[in-house]
C-alpha positions as CSV (number, residue, x, y, z in Angstrom):
1,R,-2.9,-24.5,33.8
2,L,-5.3,-21.2,33.1
3,T,-8.2,-21.0,36.1
4,L,-11.5,-19.2,35.6
5,R,-12.3,-18.2,38.8
6,M,-15.7,-16.6,39.9
7,L,-15.8,-14.3,43.2
8,F,-19.1,-13.8,44.7
9,K,-20.3,-11.4,47.4
10,D,-22.5,-11.8,50.2
11,D,-25.5,-9.7,49.0
12,Y,-24.9,-12.3,45.1
13,P,-27.0,-12.4,42.7
14,S,-27.8,-8.9,44.1
15,S,-24.4,-8.0,42.4
16,P,-22.7,-9.5,39.4
17,P,-20.3,-11.9,40.3
18,K,-15.9,-10.9,39.7
19,C,-15.0,-13.2,37.1
20,K,-11.4,-13.5,36.8
21,F,-8.6,-15.3,34.2
22,E,-5.4,-16.6,36.5
23,P,-3.2,-15.9,34.6
24,S,-4.7,-13.0,32.7
25,L,-5.5,-14.3,29.1
26,F,-4.1,-11.7,25.8
27,H,-7.4,-10.7,24.8
28,P,-8.8,-7.4,23.3
29,N,-11.9,-7.9,26.3
30,V,-9.6,-9.1,29.5
31,Y,-8.1,-6.1,31.1
32,P,-4.3,-6.8,32.4
33,S,-5.3,-8.2,35.5
34,G,-7.0,-10.7,34.4
35,T,-10.9,-9.6,34.8
36,V,-13.1,-10.9,32.8
37,C,-14.7,-7.4,30.1
38,L,-18.7,-8.4,29.3
39,S,-21.5,-5.8,29.8
40,I,-23.7,-8.8,31.4
41,L,-20.8,-9.1,34.6
42,E,-21.2,-5.5,35.2
43,E,-23.8,-4.0,37.7
44,D,-24.4,-0.2,36.7
45,K,-24.5,-2.2,32.5
46,D,-26.7,-5.2,32.2
47,W,-26.1,-7.7,34.5
48,R,-29.5,-8.9,36.1
49,P,-30.0,-11.3,39.1
50,A,-32.0,-13.5,37.0
51,I,-29.0,-14.6,35.0
52,T,-27.3,-17.8,35.8
53,I,-23.9,-18.9,36.4
54,K,-24.6,-20.8,32.9
55,Q,-25.7,-18.0,31.0
56,I,-22.2,-16.3,32.8
57,L,-20.1,-19.1,31.2
58,L,-21.9,-19.0,27.8
59,G,-21.4,-15.0,27.7
60,I,-17.6,-15.8,28.2
61,Q,-17.5,-17.6,25.9
62,E,-18.6,-16.3,23.7
63,L,-16.9,-13.3,24.2
64,L,-13.6,-15.0,23.3
65,N,-14.8,-17.0,20.7
66,E,-15.3,-13.4,19.0
67,P,-14.6,-10.4,20.8
68,N,-16.5,-7.1,21.4
69,I,-13.9,-4.1,19.6
70,Q,-17.2,-1.7,20.9
71,D,-15.5,-2.2,25.4
72,P,-12.1,-2.7,24.8
73,A,-9.8,-3.9,27.9
74,Q,-6.6,-4.4,26.9
75,A,-4.9,-1.6,24.7
76,E,-1.8,-4.5,23.3
77,A,-4.5,-7.3,22.6
78,Y,-7.3,-4.7,20.6
79,T,-5.2,-3.4,18.6
80,I,-2.9,-6.5,17.1
81,Y,-7.3,-7.7,16.8
82,C,-7.7,-4.3,14.8
83,Q,-4.9,-3.6,13.1
84,N,-3.2,-7.4,12.4
85,R,-6.0,-10.4,12.7
86,V,-2.9,-13.1,12.2
87,E,-0.7,-12.2,13.9
88,Y,-3.9,-12.1,17.1
89,E,-4.8,-15.6,15.5
90,K,-1.1,-16.7,16.3
91,R,-0.7,-15.0,19.7
92,V,-3.6,-16.8,20.5
93,R,-3.1,-20.7,19.1
94,A,0.8,-20.0,20.9
95,Q,-1.7,-18.7,24.8
96,A,-3.7,-21.8,24.6
97,K,-0.9,-24.4,23.5
98,K,0.8,-23.0,27.1
99,F,-2.3,-24.0,29.4
100,A,-3.3,-27.3,27.2
101,P,-3.1,-29.9,29.5
102,S,-0.5,-32.1,28.8
């Protein structure tokens, strides 16, 4: 089972939540720890207190569909995505099958 955990600090919405996949995903913008690398989730980049949870989730969904190769977080997934898209898609499909609800 794949879970996206959103962790909110006491000062939310002044600081962004931390979004983490458990277990981690094979994806160029997901750190090996499972933490999502997305600029709107970074206080020193694009985070604004007006950003809604819905906007965060839509941003993550878009990132999963269209990786941001300008900001890689996972070397292996990034390299395969850039060098062999067929192999990347194969790995992603296998991962989706593994975590699909039964």
